[in-house]
C-alpha positions, 0 to 999 in steps of 0.5 A: 521497454520490450519485456513485460510481465502481467499480473491479473486480478482474475476476479476483475478479468474472469475471462481474460479478455483484457489480459489477452488483448494486452498480450496480443498488442505487445507482441504485435508491436515487437515486445514480449509479454508473460502472464504471471499467476504467482508473482512472489515465486517468479521474482524471488527465484530470479526468472523475472530478472529480465523484465522491464515492467510489470503491468498490474491489472485490477485495482489498488488492492492488486497493486498493493499485493504486487508491490509487497510481493515484488519489493525485492525485485527493483522492477517498476509497476504500472497499474491498469484499473479494472476496479471502481476507484484507483489512485495507484492504478493510473491507466483506465482499461479504455486507454490501454493501447495508448499506454502501451505505446508510451511504454514501448517508446520509453515515454514515461517517468518514474516515481519512487514511493516510500514504504513502511516497515512494521516490526511486531515484538512479542514474548515469543519472538519478532515478526517484520513485514512491509506496507506501501499504503498503511499499517492499521491496528484494529480490533479483531473481536467484540466492539470494544474501545482499544487503548494504545500507548504511542511513543515517537523516537522513544519519547511518550506521545499520547494514550489513545482510546479509539477503534484503531490506529493508522500509520500511513505513507503519503501513498496511503493518505488517500486510502483508509487514512482519508476515510478516517479524517486524515490529511491528503499528502502528495504521494511522492513525498516522504513522511509518516501519518498517524491517524486514530480511527473514531477516537473517543475524545473531541481533541484528537487529530492526525499527526504528521511526522518526519520520515526519519521518525520511529513510531512505537505502539504499545498494547497495554491492559484495557478497561478494568485491567482486562487483556486486549487483543487486536490485529495489525494489518499490513496493506490489508493483506497480512495480519498479525495478532497483538495482545496486551504486552506486545508492541509494534515499531513502525518506521520508513522502510529501506525498500521503495516501490517504483511506479511508472507515470504516463500522464502529465496531469498533476496530483491535484488534477487527478485528485479532483477527478477521483474525488468528483467520481467518488 
């Protein structure tokens, strides 16, 4: 690899010290590096087409935004962790030079991560977006119990009364899904995870579905026939308001996110370290 684009979370690297250090190291070793402020524009207009790899400096949130903005570019990502706890951002800032040496020598493996497609259907039209981690449906106003009708492949599954619902990928299994009591899944796997948030029942658990399954969530009337209002969050960065009568259909996306892997540690070993640090 010779050509790199850098996407930096400027809150995590306000003076640009780490960004400049990486650029200088790449150029000193025969590569090229360009810092990107608007990655969506760069990769949609084709000017980043010659890029071999995108280095994402920040935390998992920065990686998620980059993945969504660049999902049509087919360029692999490598995360450099400047945050507290990173599952997606593999490289710690103290080991940046070692990681860059591996990239420049093509010493890495590639991992394709499943993404979600969420199609929101409303009387006024349809809106579709994508997520690498999860699509979360939660309240956006008062502290009220939400009611959902859930169908899988057109067949009624259950009515959930909860604070929200999470549909997660294996990559997102260690995010909000984990905090809500959902299962941890090997990130390279392909499956859908449905996890209720604080369900108002004693026997509601997460359910794991095949990657080919389609989950449809319908927003019915709430308690006492009142209209419900909530929002669907795509990786926590894009929100769509939902009301009684709306529905959202979630399935595996045709697109994937390619992430580069530099170390040979197993997922279980990394998980042990992250959980211990957390």
